[in-house]
N, CA, C and O of each residue as an XYZ file, in Angstrom:
616
protein
N     -26.737    -31.900     72.454
C     -25.740    -31.985     71.403
C     -25.901    -33.332     70.698
O     -25.965    -34.373     71.350
N     -25.967    -33.309     69.372
C     -26.103    -34.570     68.644
C     -24.834    -35.419     68.766
O     -23.770    -34.927     69.140
N     -24.975    -36.692     68.443
C     -23.838    -37.608     68.466
C     -23.025    -37.398     67.192
O     -23.300    -38.024     66.168
N     -22.036    -36.529     67.252
C     -21.220    -36.188     66.083
C     -20.442    -37.380     65.554
O     -20.089    -37.413     64.375
N     -20.169    -38.356     66.405
C     -19.415    -39.536     65.967
C     -20.178    -40.367     64.941
O     -19.573    -41.149     64.207
N     -21.481    -40.209     64.884
C     -22.278    -40.991     63.934
C     -22.548    -40.238     62.633
O     -23.126    -40.804     61.704
N     -22.145    -38.988     62.554
C     -22.418    -38.190     61.358
C     -21.458    -38.560     60.226
O     -20.272    -38.780     60.473
N     -21.955    -38.631     58.990
C     -21.075    -38.856     57.841
C     -20.287    -37.573     57.524
O     -20.668    -36.477     57.935
N     -19.210    -37.736     56.804
C     -18.320    -36.621     56.480
C     -19.039    -35.430     55.837
O     -18.794    -34.299     56.256
N     -19.917    -35.625     54.837
C     -20.578    -34.454     54.244
C     -21.354    -33.615     55.265
O     -21.327    -32.386     55.202
N     -22.036    -34.263     56.193
C     -22.787    -33.510     57.196
C     -21.838    -32.755     58.131
O     -22.102    -31.611     58.499
N     -20.733    -33.402     58.512
C     -19.746    -32.724     59.358
C     -19.179    -31.497     58.647
O     -19.080    -30.421     59.236
N     -18.806    -31.666     57.370
C     -18.254    -30.538     56.616
C     -19.263    -29.401     56.471
O     -18.920    -28.234     56.662
N     -20.488    -29.738     56.138
C     -21.525    -28.737     55.949
C     -21.794    -27.968     57.244
O     -21.900    -26.741     57.234
N     -21.901    -28.681     58.330
C     -22.162    -28.038     59.620
C     -20.979    -27.185     60.050
O     -21.161    -26.059     60.511
N     -19.777    -27.709     59.902
C     -18.581    -26.944     60.264
C     -18.483    -25.679     59.414
O     -18.147    -24.611     59.927
N     -18.771    -25.793     58.125
C     -18.704    -24.632     57.231
C     -19.693    -23.555     57.662
O     -19.354    -22.373     57.696
N     -20.908    -23.962     57.988
C     -21.910    -22.982     58.431
C     -21.483    -22.311     59.732
O     -21.631    -21.097     59.879
N     -20.958    -23.085     60.674
C     -20.529    -22.520     61.950
C     -19.361    -21.550     61.773
O     -19.326    -20.494     62.406
N     -18.410    -21.906     60.918
C     -17.278    -21.019     60.655
C     -17.771    -19.741     59.986
O     -17.345    -18.647     60.354
N     -18.670    -19.870     58.998
C     -19.169    -18.679     58.311
C     -19.927    -17.762     59.272
O     -19.768    -16.543     59.218
N     -20.744    -18.336     60.146
C     -21.462    -17.508     61.126
C     -20.481    -16.793     62.056
O     -20.636    -15.600     62.319
N     -19.485    -17.505     62.550
C     -18.499    -16.899     63.450
C     -17.717    -15.803     62.734
O     -17.443    -14.748     63.307
N     -17.359    -16.062     61.473
C     -16.595    -15.077     60.714
C     -17.447    -13.843     60.430
O     -16.970    -12.716     60.562
N     -18.704    -14.052     60.040
C     -19.593    -12.921     59.766
C     -19.796    -12.054     61.006
O     -19.906    -10.833     60.895
N     -19.847    -12.673     62.184
C     -19.975    -11.897     63.413
C     -18.775    -10.976     63.596
O     -18.934     -9.820     63.988
N     -17.582    -11.479     63.316
C     -16.373    -10.660     63.448
C     -16.266     -9.631     62.320
O     -15.804     -8.511     62.540
N     -16.693    -10.011     61.116
C     -16.631     -9.093     59.976
C     -17.605     -7.926     60.113
O     -17.379     -6.862     59.536
N     -18.674     -8.112     60.863
C     -19.684     -7.065     61.011
C     -19.069     -5.760     61.515
O     -19.508     -4.678     61.125
N     -18.060     -5.853     62.376
C     -17.396     -4.647     62.881
C     -16.690     -3.866     61.773
O     -16.454     -2.665     61.905
N     -16.358     -4.552     60.686
C     -15.707     -3.912     59.540
C     -16.721     -3.487     58.474
O     -16.349     -2.894     57.461
N     -17.993     -3.790     58.705
C     -19.014     -3.507     57.700
C     -18.978     -4.493     56.554
O     -19.376     -4.169     55.435
N     -18.497     -5.707     56.830
C     -18.353     -6.729     55.796
C     -19.129     -7.988     56.146
O     -19.533     -8.196     57.290
N     -19.325     -8.818     55.136
C     -19.821    -10.180     55.284
C     -18.884    -11.071     54.478
O     -18.025    -10.588     53.740
N     -19.065    -12.375     54.630
C     -18.279    -13.323     53.844
C     -18.435    -13.035     52.352
O     -17.450    -13.018     51.614
N     -19.665    -12.811     51.912
C     -19.918    -12.505     50.496
C     -19.214    -11.224     50.072
O     -18.702    -11.137     48.956
N     -19.186    -10.241     50.945
C     -18.508     -8.987     50.639
C     -17.008     -9.158     50.497
O     -16.384     -8.538     49.635
N     -16.428    -10.000     51.342
C     -14.991    -10.273     51.257
C     -14.658    -10.921     49.910
O     -13.671    -10.559     49.270
N     -15.474    -11.868     49.489
C     -15.236    -12.524     48.204
C     -15.306    -11.511     47.067
O     -14.461    -11.525     46.172
N     -16.302    -10.638     47.097
C     -16.425     -9.611     46.052
C     -15.203     -8.698     46.051
O     -14.670     -8.379     44.988
N     -14.759     -8.279     47.219
C     -13.576     -7.408     47.303
C     -12.324     -8.119     46.809
O     -11.486     -7.508     46.145
N     -12.188     -9.398     47.126
C     -11.014    -10.139     46.654
C     -10.983    -10.238     45.129
O      -9.923    -10.095     44.519
N     -12.119    -10.478     44.522
C     -12.180    -10.545     43.062
C     -11.799     -9.189     42.477
O     -11.015     -9.119     41.531
N     -12.350     -8.112     43.033
C     -12.034     -6.764     42.529
C     -10.565     -6.416     42.732
O      -9.946     -5.806     41.860
N     -10.009     -6.795     43.863
C      -8.599     -6.518     44.120
C      -7.704     -7.271     43.125
O      -6.730     -6.722     42.610
N      -8.050     -8.520     42.870
C      -7.230     -9.361     41.987
C      -7.390     -8.996     40.509
O      -6.409     -8.969     39.766
N      -8.622     -8.717     40.087
C      -8.903     -8.561     38.658
C      -9.181     -7.133     38.226
O      -9.306     -6.870     37.030
N      -9.280     -6.206     39.164
C      -9.524     -4.811     38.829
C     -10.992     -4.514     38.592
O     -11.839     -5.400     38.701
N     -11.291     -3.255     38.263
C     -12.680     -2.855     38.042
C     -13.332     -3.690     36.944
O     -12.692     -4.073     35.965
N     -14.630     -3.963     37.134
C     -15.352     -4.776     36.158
C     -16.842     -4.518     36.264
O     -17.318     -3.899     37.215
N     -17.562     -5.001     35.277
C     -19.015     -4.902     35.286
C     -19.579     -5.745     36.425
O     -19.032     -6.788     36.783
N     -20.669     -5.271     36.973
C     -21.322     -5.964     38.079
C     -21.704     -7.388     37.694
O     -21.599     -8.295     38.518
N     -22.139     -7.596     36.475
C     -22.538     -8.941     36.044
C     -21.338     -9.885     35.974
O     -21.447    -11.057     36.335
N     -20.196     -9.376     35.513
C     -18.987    -10.201     35.472
C     -18.512    -10.514     36.888
O     -18.080    -11.633     37.163
N     -18.587     -9.545     37.776
C     -18.210     -9.767     39.170
C     -19.072    -10.864     39.791
O     -18.565    -11.727     40.507
N     -20.368    -10.829     39.517
C     -21.264    -11.863     40.032
C     -20.847    -13.233     39.505
O     -20.820    -14.203     40.262
N     -20.523    -13.322     38.220
C     -20.113    -14.604     37.639
C     -18.810    -15.095     38.267
O     -18.677    -16.281     38.571
N     -17.861    -14.202     38.461
C     -16.576    -14.607     39.039
C     -16.709    -15.009     40.507
O     -15.960    -15.856     40.995
N     -17.663    -14.399     41.205
C     -17.896    -14.752     42.606
C     -18.864    -15.923     42.744
O     -19.133    -16.397     43.848
N     -19.384    -16.380     41.602
C     -20.289    -17.532     41.537
C     -21.603    -17.320     42.282
O     -22.069    -18.182     43.028
N     -22.185    -16.136     42.052
C     -23.496    -15.833     42.616
C     -24.366    -15.212     41.529
O     -23.868    -14.788     40.486
N     -25.660    -15.165     41.784
C     -26.586    -14.534     40.851
C     -26.364    -13.015     40.871
O     -25.955    -12.457     41.888
N     -26.633    -12.362     39.751
C     -26.451    -10.915     39.654
C     -27.265    -10.181     40.716
O     -26.797     -9.196     41.288
N     -28.473    -10.653     40.980
C     -29.329    -10.024     41.990
C     -28.695    -10.122     43.378
O     -28.722     -9.160     44.147
N     -28.131    -11.274     43.693
C     -27.449    -11.465     44.976
C     -26.249    -10.536     45.075
O     -26.012     -9.937     46.124
N     -25.488    -10.411     43.986
C     -24.336     -9.522     43.984
C     -24.773     -8.077     44.167
O     -24.083     -7.300     44.827
N     -25.898     -7.713     43.596
C     -26.403     -6.347     43.754
C     -26.616     -5.991     45.214
O     -26.275     -4.887     45.639
N     -27.174     -6.910     45.986
C     -27.393     -6.675     47.413
C     -26.062     -6.559     48.156
O     -25.895     -5.696     49.017
N     -25.129     -7.426     47.817
C     -23.803     -7.381     48.445
C     -23.122     -6.054     48.141
O     -22.536     -5.432     49.027
N     -23.201     -5.621     46.885
C     -22.554     -4.367     46.494
C     -23.207     -3.153     47.148
O     -22.523     -2.185     47.476
N     -24.515     -3.197     47.338
C     -25.191     -2.082     48.014
C     -24.637     -1.903     49.424
O     -24.404     -0.781     49.876
N     -24.432     -3.011     50.103
C     -23.870     -2.949     51.458
C     -22.415     -2.443     51.419
O     -22.025     -1.592     52.218
N     -21.629     -2.973     50.488
C     -20.235     -2.531     50.369
C     -20.157     -1.045     50.024
O     -19.314     -0.324     50.557
N     -21.020     -0.600     49.150
C     -21.037      0.813     48.750
C     -21.430      1.703     49.925
O     -20.849      2.772     50.113
N     -22.415      1.272     50.718
C     -22.863      2.049     51.871
C     -21.741      2.244     52.898
O     -21.713      3.249     53.608
N     -20.822      1.280     52.972
C     -19.687      1.371     53.896
C     -18.444      1.995     53.251
O     -17.406      2.125     53.900
N     -18.550      2.376     51.982
C     -17.423      3.009     51.299
C     -16.366      2.049     50.804
O     -15.260      2.476     50.473
N     -16.675      0.739     50.743
C     -15.685     -0.259     50.339
C     -15.548     -0.403     48.826
O     -14.530     -0.897     48.341
N     -16.550      0.018     48.090
C     -16.490     -0.038     46.628
C     -17.052      1.252     46.057
O     -17.706      2.035     46.746
N     -16.772      1.448     44.760
C     -17.352      2.560     44.012
C     -18.016      1.953     42.784
O     -17.414      1.160     42.061
N     -19.271      2.342     42.563
C     -19.987      1.904     41.359
C     -20.213      3.115     40.472
O     -20.672      4.164     40.922
N     -19.882      2.945     39.213
C     -20.132      4.007     38.239
C     -20.911      3.419     37.073
O     -20.707      2.269     36.684
N     -21.798      4.221     36.529
C     -22.578      3.761     35.377
C     -21.693      3.692     34.142
O     -20.815      4.529     33.931
N     -21.945      2.688     33.346
C     -21.219      2.522     32.090
C     -21.601      3.656     31.135
O     -22.765      4.052     31.067
N     -20.625      4.168     30.406
C     -20.895      5.214     29.415
C     -21.666      4.655     28.226
O     -22.448      5.369     27.598
N     -21.448      3.387     27.921
C     -22.082      2.783     26.742
C     -23.432      2.156     27.041
O     -24.290      2.104     26.160
N     -23.644      1.675     28.270
C     -24.902      1.054     28.651
C     -25.293      1.594     30.021
O     -24.759      1.150     31.038
N     -26.211      2.536     30.056
C     -26.572      3.211     31.297
C     -27.184      2.263     32.338
O     -27.283      2.617     33.512
N     -27.590      1.069     31.916
C     -28.142      0.097     32.872
C     -27.030     -0.649     33.605
O     -27.263     -1.200     34.681
N     -25.841     -0.674     33.043
C     -24.733     -1.446     33.610
C     -23.877     -0.581     34.539
O     -23.752      0.630     34.353
N     -23.298     -1.236     35.537
C     -22.399     -0.559     36.474
C     -21.006     -1.172     36.402
O     -20.852     -2.384     36.253
N     -20.009     -0.324     36.508
C     -18.615     -0.751     36.632
C     -18.264     -0.605     38.107
O     -18.499      0.442     38.710
N     -17.703     -1.655     38.678
C     -17.441     -1.697     40.124
C     -15.940     -1.711     40.352
O     -15.206     -2.419     39.661
N     -15.485     -0.929     41.323
C     -14.068     -0.957     41.693
C     -13.952     -0.905     43.215
O     -14.836     -0.391     43.901
N     -12.862     -1.440     43.724
C     -12.600     -1.435     45.162
C     -12.018     -0.070     45.538
O     -11.216      0.494     44.793
N     -12.422      0.454     46.685
C     -11.908      1.730     47.170
C     -10.723      1.485     48.103
O     -10.443      0.347     48.479
N     -10.033      2.561     48.471
C      -8.939      2.432     49.438
C      -9.466      1.905     50.770
O      -8.817      1.082     51.417
N     -10.637      2.377     51.176
C     -11.245      1.887     52.411
C     -11.561      0.395     52.294
O     -11.424     -0.350     53.264
N     -11.984     -0.036     51.106
C     -12.255     -1.450     50.863
C     -10.997     -2.294     50.960
O     -11.028     -3.405     51.489
N      -9.888     -1.767     50.447
C      -8.611     -2.501     50.542
C      -8.178     -2.658     52.002
O      -7.698     -3.716     52.409
N      -8.354     -1.602     52.772
C      -8.008     -1.656     54.198
C      -8.888     -2.665     54.927
O      -8.391     -3.472     55.714
N     -10.186     -2.623     54.669
C     -11.115     -3.563     55.310
C     -10.797     -5.002     54.907
O     -10.870     -5.912     55.733
N     -10.444     -5.205     53.638
C     -10.099     -6.541     53.162
C      -8.855     -7.060     53.881
O      -8.808     -8.230     54.260
N      -7.864     -6.221     54.069
C      -6.669     -6.625     54.815
C      -7.002     -7.039     56.237
O      -6.472     -8.031     56.738
N      -7.870     -6.292     56.886
C      -8.277     -6.639     58.251
C      -9.091     -7.930     58.270
O      -8.955     -8.744     59.183
N      -9.934     -8.111     57.261
C     -10.729     -9.345     57.177
C      -9.818    -10.557     57.022
O     -10.078    -11.608     57.608
N      -8.766    -10.420     56.246
C      -7.826    -11.530     56.069
C      -7.135    -11.876     57.381
O      -6.908    -13.049     57.677
N      -6.798    -10.850     58.172
C      -6.196    -11.106     59.484
C      -7.169    -11.852     60.388
O      -6.779    -12.795     61.076
N      -8.425    -11.436     60.390
C      -9.446    -12.125     61.187
C      -9.589    -13.571     60.750
O      -9.692    -14.473     61.581
N      -9.597    -13.786     59.446
C      -9.790    -15.133     58.908
C      -8.683    -16.077     59.359
O      -8.947    -17.238     59.673
N      -7.454    -15.590     59.395
C      -6.319    -16.436     59.787
C      -6.404    -16.892     61.235
O      -5.882    -17.950     61.584
N      -7.050    -16.113     62.071
C      -7.076    -16.424     63.503
C      -8.423    -16.961     63.977
O      -8.602    -17.213     65.168
N      -9.360    -17.137     63.069
C     -10.731    -17.475     63.444
C     -10.866    -18.783     64.205
O     -11.545    -18.822     65.231
N     -10.247    -19.841     63.738
C     -10.451    -21.146     64.377
C      -9.448    -21.431     65.477
O      -9.653    -22.358     66.262
N      -8.372    -20.666     65.560
C      -7.400    -20.853     66.624
C      -6.645    -22.161     66.567
O      -6.076    -22.587     67.571
N      -6.626    -22.818     65.400
C      -5.915    -24.091     65.256
C      -4.412    -23.864     65.224
O      -3.938    -22.770     64.917
N      -3.672    -24.924     65.548
C      -2.232    -24.858     65.394
C      -1.914    -24.809     63.905
O      -2.716    -25.252     63.083
N      -0.765    -24.279     63.561
C      -0.408    -24.144     62.144
C      -0.348    -25.498     61.440
O      -0.792    -25.619     60.298
N       0.199    -26.522     62.112
C       0.289    -27.846     61.495
C      -1.096    -28.441     61.262
O      -1.369    -28.967     60.183
N      -1.968    -28.363     62.260
C      -3.329    -28.892     62.101
C      -4.063    -28.142     61.003
O      -4.807    -28.746     60.230
N      -3.862    -26.833     60.925
C      -4.512    -26.030     59.892
C      -4.010    -26.433     58.516
O      -4.807    -26.567     57.588
N      -2.700    -26.631     58.363
C      -2.142    -27.038     57.069
C      -2.710    -28.382     56.616
O      -3.071    -28.548     55.451
N      -2.787    -29.328     57.533
C      -3.314    -30.658     57.190
C      -4.792    -30.583     56.814
O      -5.216    -31.186     55.829
N      -5.566    -29.851     57.589
C      -6.987    -29.699     57.302
C      -7.195    -28.979     55.974
O      -8.045    -29.371     55.174
N      -6.416    -27.926     55.745
C      -6.553    -27.188     54.483
C      -6.267    -28.079     53.287
O      -6.959    -27.992     52.273
N      -5.272    -28.923     53.387
C      -4.957    -29.806     52.257
C      -6.097    -30.789     52.002
O      -6.453    -31.036     50.850
N      -6.662    -31.342     53.048
C      -7.818    -32.235     52.891
C      -9.000    -31.490     52.257
O      -9.644    -32.010     51.345
N      -9.279    -30.289     52.734
C     -10.397    -29.514     52.198
C     -10.156    -29.101     50.749
O     -11.082    -29.115     49.939
N      -8.920    -28.734     50.418
C      -8.607    -28.403     49.017
C      -8.900    -29.583     48.094
O      -9.429    -29.403     46.997
N      -8.555    -30.781     48.540
C      -8.833    -31.964     47.732
C     -10.322    -32.155     47.495
O     -10.745    -32.462     46.381
N     -11.112    -31.972     48.542
C     -12.572    -32.096     48.395
C     -13.094    -31.022     47.455
O     -13.901    -31.310     46.572
N     -12.643    -29.790     47.635
C     -13.100    -28.686     46.786
C     -12.720    -28.925     45.330
O     -13.528    -28.691     44.431
N     -11.504    -29.386     45.092
C     -11.087    -29.661     43.700
C     -11.947    -30.744     43.066
O     -12.373    -30.611     41.919
N     -12.203    -31.815     43.810
C     -13.015    -32.917     43.265
C     -14.449    -32.483     42.994
O     -14.984    -32.746     41.917
N     -15.067    -31.827     43.954
C     -16.481    -31.490     43.815
C     -16.712    -30.190     43.046
O     -17.785    -29.991     42.476
N     -15.729    -29.317     43.026
C     -15.917    -28.017     42.385
C     -15.477    -27.940     40.947
O     -15.862    -27.006     40.244
N     -14.685    -28.885     40.480
C     -14.108    -28.770     39.134
C     -15.166    -28.627     38.045
O     -15.012    -27.792     37.154
N     -16.212    -29.403     38.092
C     -17.235    -29.308     37.044
C     -18.092    -28.063     37.207
O     -18.585    -27.531     36.213
N     -18.281    -27.590     38.415
C     -19.105    -26.405     38.651
C     -18.390    -25.119     38.287
O     -19.047    -24.137     37.945
N     -17.078    -25.091     38.347
C     -16.335    -23.860     38.158
C     -15.687    -23.743     36.795
O     -14.962    -22.776     36.557
N     -15.906    -24.654     35.912
C     -15.202    -24.647     34.632
C     -15.561    -23.443     33.773
O     -14.700    -22.954     33.040
N     -16.778    -22.947     33.828
C     -17.187    -21.842     32.973
C     -16.735    -20.485     33.491
O     -16.428    -19.602     32.689
N     -16.685    -20.294     34.780
C     -16.394    -18.978     35.346
C     -14.932    -18.803     35.722
O     -14.570    -17.761     36.268
N     -14.096    -19.763     35.456
C     -12.689    -19.660     35.818
C     -12.466    -20.157     37.232
O     -13.389    -20.671     37.864
N     -11.255    -20.010     37.730
C     -10.920    -20.529     39.056
C     -11.649    -19.738     40.142
O     -12.020    -18.585     39.924
N     -11.857    -20.350     41.311
C     -12.510    -19.636     42.402
C     -11.594    -18.548     42.942
O     -10.386    -18.592     42.711
N     -12.151    -17.559     43.665
C     -11.300    -16.545     44.300
C     -10.250    -17.210     45.164
O     -10.460    -18.308     45.678
N      -9.111    -16.534     45.324
C      -7.993    -17.125     46.059
C      -8.369    -17.515     47.480
O      -7.813    -18.471     48.020
N      -9.300    -16.797     48.094
C      -9.672    -17.130     49.469
C     -10.339    -18.488     49.564
O     -10.365    -19.081     50.643
N     -10.878    -18.998     48.467
C     -11.556    -20.286     48.496
C     -10.569    -21.437     48.422
O     -10.921    -22.573     48.743
N      -9.350    -21.167     48.008
C      -8.391    -22.266     47.858
C      -7.349    -22.263     48.972
O      -6.458    -23.111     49.005
N      -7.472    -21.305     49.880
C      -6.513    -21.243     50.980
C      -5.223    -20.576     50.596
O      -4.247    -20.631     51.345
N      -5.200    -19.937     49.424
C      -3.993    -19.248     48.966
C      -4.216    -17.766     49.051
O      -5.358    -17.307     49.047
N      -3.154    -17.012     49.128
C      -3.260    -15.559     49.158
C      -2.666    -14.978     47.893
O      -2.656    -13.759     47.719
């Protein structure tokens, strides 16, 4: 085990984020979801059906990356993709009832993932929100605010 006491804050945050994402993805696998899939479902739930390219922009990923995420979600019945009537190359994506149910279960898993006390979680979340606001403000200005799951709000 490395000497964590000597690590600077960015390395600690990066490592902790990767470990949390891996642990969460392991639990989400039983639902047929990944972290990326949860973000896509949250955007669809909040904003309604939309073009795949717009969904990718709102989730802050490349369209190709979103295509892979949507293929997995579609295979599990979490979303429905329909071809656009005006542009046969474009797809309109919507969340299914099964997707809403899976998203609700994913949110429950997320709340219990780290097992922290509520006070410690609140304090940590506030610190992390500050970092995200400072570092993310310039990156997110074009695509609008991040999905609610990224800010710790529901």
